[in-house]
N, C-alpha and C positions, 0 to 999 in steps of 0.2 A: 570711287564711288559716292555721290553727294550724298550728305547727311540725311537723316529719315527725320520727316517732317511729323511735328505731333499736332498740329493745328492747320486750319486752312487760313486764308487771308483774313476772314471775317471774325477769326477767333474760334468756330465751330471744331472739335476735336475730330481728329482721323485716326487712322490705325499706326501707330507707332512702332509695330513690329514688321508693318510691310516695306521693304527697301524701295528706294524710289531710284531708277535706272535712267541713264542718260538714255534720250530719245524716247522717253516714256509716252504714250497716249493715251487720249481721254476719250469718253465716250459718255453720251446721256444716261442718266441712271435716276432711279426714283427711291426715295427714302421716306419714312413716316416718321413724324416728330410732332407730338401733341395731337396725334390724329389728324394731323394735316400733310398731306402728300407732297414733298419738296423735290422740284426738278433740279438737279444739280450736275456739274460735270465732274467726275472722277479719276483718279488714275486706275488704271487697267496694267500697269506692267509694262516691259520695255517692247518695242516694236518699232519697224522701220517708217517714219512718218515725219512730217513737219509742221506738228501744231507748236506754236509757241505762245504761251499765255501772256508772256510779257508783252506782246504785241497789241494785245487787246485794248479796245480804245479805254481812254480813263472815263471812270462812270459817270462822274457829273457831265462831262461834254458828250457823251453817248445819249444818255437818257435826254437831255435837252435837244440834242437831234433828232431825237425820236418826237419832237412835239411837247413833252413834257414840261411843266414848270414845276421846280422844286422849291419848295415852301419851307421855311423855317430859319432861326439864326443862323448869320453867316458862318459861327466857327461851329455849329451843330455838326456831329458824325451821321446822324439820322435825319432825313428830310422826308417831306410828305408831300404826294403828287396823285394823278389822276390814274384810277385804273382804267388800261386801255384794254382789259379783256371782259368788263362788264359795264363800260362807260361810268364807272364810279366817279365822282368829282373830286373826293379828297380820301380815298381809303388806302391807296398804295404808300407803303413806307421803303424807302431808299437808303441803303447804307453806301454813303458816298466815298468810303475808302475801299472796301470788297467789291462793292457792287451788287450784295446781296439785296433782295427784294421781296416783297410779301403784301399780298392785298388782305388788309385785315377784315374784309367784308365777302369775298368770295373765295378767299382762302389759297390763292394760286401763289405760289412763289418759286424762288430759283436762287440760285448760288454767285452768279456773276452777270453780266453782262451778254455774254454768250448764250447763258439759258435763255435770257429774255428775249434775244433775238431770235432763237429757234422757236420759241412758244409764239410769239408776236407774229412772227412771219409764217409759221408753220413749213421751216426750213429742217434740213438733216445736219447733222453735226458738223459736218466737212463742208458743206456748201454755207453754211452761216458762218464758220472760221475764215472762209476764204473771202466773204463780202466784207468782215470784218478787219482783214487783213493780219490776221493771225494765222495763215497757213501758206507756208511757203512750199511750191510746188518740185517735188524732186524727182518728177518723171515715173515715180511708180504708183500702180493702180492701188487706190486707197480702199480699205475695208468701208461698205456702206452701212451706214447706222440711222436708224430711224428715230424721229425727236418722239419725246415722251408726248402723248395726248394731254389736254387738261386734266386734273384729277376729278373723279364723280363730283364731287361737292360743288368747284368751279364750274364744272361742265352744266351742271341743274341751275345755278346762278345764271348763266348766260343764257340757255334755253328760255328760264324763266321771264327773263327781260325782254329777249328778242320776240318770243311768242307775244307778249303783251302788246308789246309795240306793233305787231303785225295784226292782233286784234284790234287794237284802236283803230290802224289805218283802215282795215276792212269795215270797221263801223262806219267810219267817214264816208267812205265810197259807198255804201249802204243809203245812208241820208243824203246824196247827193252832193256831198263835198269833193271838189277835184284836187287831187294832191299836185303839190308844187312838185318842180324838179327836184329840190331838195330831199323833198319827202320820198319821191319814188327812189332816188338814189340811197338813202337810209334804210327803206324797206328791202330794197335787194340786198344791201349788205346783211339785215337780219337773217334775209332766207338763207345765204350764203352760209353764216355762220350755223345755223340750224341744220342746213344738209351736211356741214363739214362734222360737227358732233354726232351725227346720225351715222356716216361713214366709219367713224372711228369707233365708235361703240356696238356697230350692227353684229 
């Protein structure tokens, strides 16, 4: 049996008394840390599955492929980038070693690139793992897991931003301003985000 782990890859403590079984599987879970709800992937024991965390993309390459620019000293472990959840320009902090990420503005956060991929694209755990190349199909029917929604604080931040954008667009139209194709496309994004949050919390 493999050795028990006392800390996650980013240094956060885990349950040292919980044995780590071969073929363990993970699922999204949420925990509270300093009042902020954290999206993470944690072990739930042994089961027949094909998730391999070692196959997840390297954090820097992954975040850059998502269109983010990681700013900071070349040797720095923590980098600063934009928050794609509320369109913050430089409020996201990313740990380039573990993939841990957190927006210092809206509060949304997660433990690795898989949690980020699930949150950003609204995907289930297994679908996200497959898309990232960390799930090997063994022909067995996998359990379906639902991704954790945005924490309430983050959801309120997104709603506030998107509703303000929609209100500005409505005011411009009321004053005879013709919205450009870019403005219309952004307005549709705002509407979709608002509707999605409403569906999650209804």
